[in-house]
TORFILO-296916 format. One record per atom (N, C-alpha, C): residue in three letters; y, z, x. Coordinates in steps of 0.05 Angstrom, whole numbers, plus 5000, padded with zeros to 4 digits. Example, Ala and Ser with C-alpha at 12.3 -4.5 7.8 and 13.67 -1.06 7.14 Angstrom:
// TORFILO-296916
Ala488651565264/Ala491051565246/Ala493451565264/Ser495551425257/Ser497951435273/Ser500151575258/
//
This chain:
// TORFILO-296916
Met498049955010/Met498950035003/Met503249965012/Ile503849755014/Ile506049775027/Ile509149995019/Pro509750225022/Pro511750365016/Pro513450275025/Ser515850434992/Ser518250344979/Ser518950524998/Glu522950505020/Glu525150485026/Glu523950775036/Lys524950934990/Lys525451124987/Lys522751285008/Glu519851235002/Glu517851365016/Glu517951445032/Leu518651095055/Leu518651155081/Leu520351275088/Ile523151445079/Ile525151565096/Ile523751885082/Glu522551905065/Glu521652105060/Glu520052275077/Phe517651985083/Phe515852085109/Phe516752255130/Ile519352165135/Ile520352095166/Ile522252375159/Glu522852465144/Glu523652675131/Glu521652935133/Lys520152955125/Lys517853115133/Lys516953145143/Arg516652905172/Arg516053085208/Arg518053015224/Glu516853245240/Glu518053155273/Glu519453055280/Leu516852925296/Leu517752595304/Leu515352535294/Val517252255288/Val514752015266/Val514951735296/Asn512151705293/Asn512451435303/Asn511151085291/Leu511850955307/Leu510850645280/Leu507550715279/Thr506450905306/Thr503250825303/Thr502251005265/Met503351185268/Met503451455248/Met504151315209/Ile506551235222/Ile506951095191/Ile505450835186/Ala504550745211/Ala502550485202/Ala499250595189/Lys498750945209/Lys495951105198/Lys496151255161/Phe499551255163/Phe498951375138/Phe499351255115/Phe500851095120/Phe500750875089/Phe499050675094/Asp497050685114/Asp494650425110/Asp495850185110/Ile498250095125/Ile498649885139/Ile497949805163/Gln499049605178/Gln497449435206/Gln501349605218/Asn501149605238/Asn503549675263/Asn505849485252/Ala504449245258/Ala505949005260/Ala508749105227/Thr506249105205/Thr508849205178/Thr510249445191/Ala509149615191/Ala510649815196/Ala513249765210/Ser512849625238/Ser515349565255/Ser517249345240/Asp516449245226/Asp518149085201/Asp520349275185/Leu518149445171/Leu519549645159/Leu520849755167/Ile520449925189/Ile523250045207/Ile525049895217/Asn524749685214/Asn527349505236/Asn528949415211/Asp528249375190/Asp529949285171/Asp531549645160/Leu530549995159/Leu531850085156/Leu534250135172/Ala532850035200/Ala534350125235/Ala536749895231/Ser537349575203/Ser539549465204/Ser540349605185/Lys540049705166/Lys541849865158/Lys543250115155/Lys542750235174/Lys543750425206/Lys542250555193/Leu540150635180/Leu540150905157/Leu537151115187/Val536550925201/Val534551115222/Val534951005256/Glu535851065265/Glu534951005296/Glu532551115316/Ile531850835328/Ile529550825332/Ile529150815373/Lys527751045384/Lys529651075411/Lys525751115421/Lys526150905448/Lys524150835460/Lys522551085485/Ile520351205484/Ile520451435499/Ile516851335506/Gly516151245538/Gly514551115557/Gly513350845536/Gly511850885518/Gly510050675509/Gly510350675476/Ser511650885470/Ser512750825450/Ser515150905427/Lys515150895398/Lys517650785396/Lys518950985378/Ile520851265375/Ile520051445363/Ile522951465334/Val522451515315/Val523951325290/Val526451625284/Leu528451625286/Leu529251805276/Leu531951815249/Leu532151905240/Leu532651855218/Leu537151945230/Lys538751685212/Lys541551855222/Lys541751995209/Lys541052025188/Lys542852345178/Lys541652525195/Arg539752675205/Arg538252815222/Arg539752835245/Leu540852475251/Leu540852585281/Leu545252665279/Leu546652695253/Leu549452735252/Leu549053065257/Asn546953115240/Asn547053555233/Asn546553505262/Asp543853485271/Asp544253675294/Asp545953655311/Lys546953435318/Lys550053495326/Lys552453545327/Gly552553605301/Gly554553765278/Gly553354065291/Ala551654175288/Ala551254455291/Ala551654545323/Ser552054385339/Ser551054435369/Ser554054545383/
//
């Protein structure tokens, strides 16, 4: 099942660190599909993708703003 934008954002919100493989396994989709979904969210400036080692970590923009404001 391909998740809606809302479902995907809720999944990312509930977890500390999310990578593309976690998204693909949870929603039972291919990694390429997960990448396409995340790239759509990134183009809408809802998430930020950080490359750490060989993984791409997905962070919500709202969360990034809240963390910066707390510092």
